[in-house]
C-alpha positions in Angstrom: -47.6 302.8 91.9 -44.0 301.6 92.3 -42.2 302.2 95.5 -38.4 302.4 96.1 -38.5 298.8 97.2 -39.9 297.8 93.8 -37.1 299.4 91.9 -34.1 298.8 94.2 -32.0 295.8 93.0 -31.9 293.0 95.6 -28.5 292.2 97.0 -29.7 289.4 99.2 -27.9 286.4 97.9 -30.6 284.0 99.0 -33.2 285.7 96.7 -31.0 286.0 93.6 -32.1 283.9 90.6 -29.9 282.1 88.1 -29.4 285.4 86.2 -29.0 288.9 87.5 -29.4 292.3 85.9 -26.7 294.8 85.5 -28.2 297.0 88.3 -28.0 294.1 90.8 -24.5 293.3 89.8 -23.5 297.0 90.2 -25.1 297.2 93.6 -23.3 294.0 94.8 -20.0 295.5 93.7 -20.8 299.1 94.6 -19.9 300.0 91.0 -21.7 301.8 88.2 -24.0 300.1 85.8 -21.8 301.5 83.0 -18.7 299.7 84.4 -20.6 296.4 84.7 -21.9 296.7 81.1 -18.4 297.4 79.8 -17.1 294.4 81.6 -19.9 292.3 80.0 -19.0 293.6 76.6 -15.3 292.8 77.1 -16.2 289.3 78.3 -14.8 290.0 81.8 -18.1 288.9 83.3 -19.9 285.8 82.2 -23.1 287.3 80.7 -25.5 287.1 77.8 -27.3 289.8 75.9 -31.1 289.6 75.8 -32.4 292.2 73.4 -30.7 295.4 74.6 -30.1 294.2 78.2 -27.4 292.1 79.7 -28.1 289.1 82.0 -25.3 287.9 84.2 -24.8 284.3 85.4 -25.3 284.7 89.2 -23.2 281.7 90.3 -20.2 282.6 88.1 -20.5 286.3 89.2 -20.6 285.5 92.9 -17.6 283.2 92.6 -15.6 285.5 90.4 -15.9 288.4 92.9 -15.8 286.3 96.1 -19.3 287.3 97.2 
């Protein structure tokens, strides 16, 4: 059984991998997932599409938004 801790995106910078999911990026910016996806589509955030999901370059994202 999944708990809230299993589904809540991590925002602890020390535990972020090289790529983050849209939900994690949204949590870090206190923005909606839709806004983050739109920014990925427009090329405003350095990201790649993997299947139907976006993966965002963690280092570039943190630098871009001063996190």
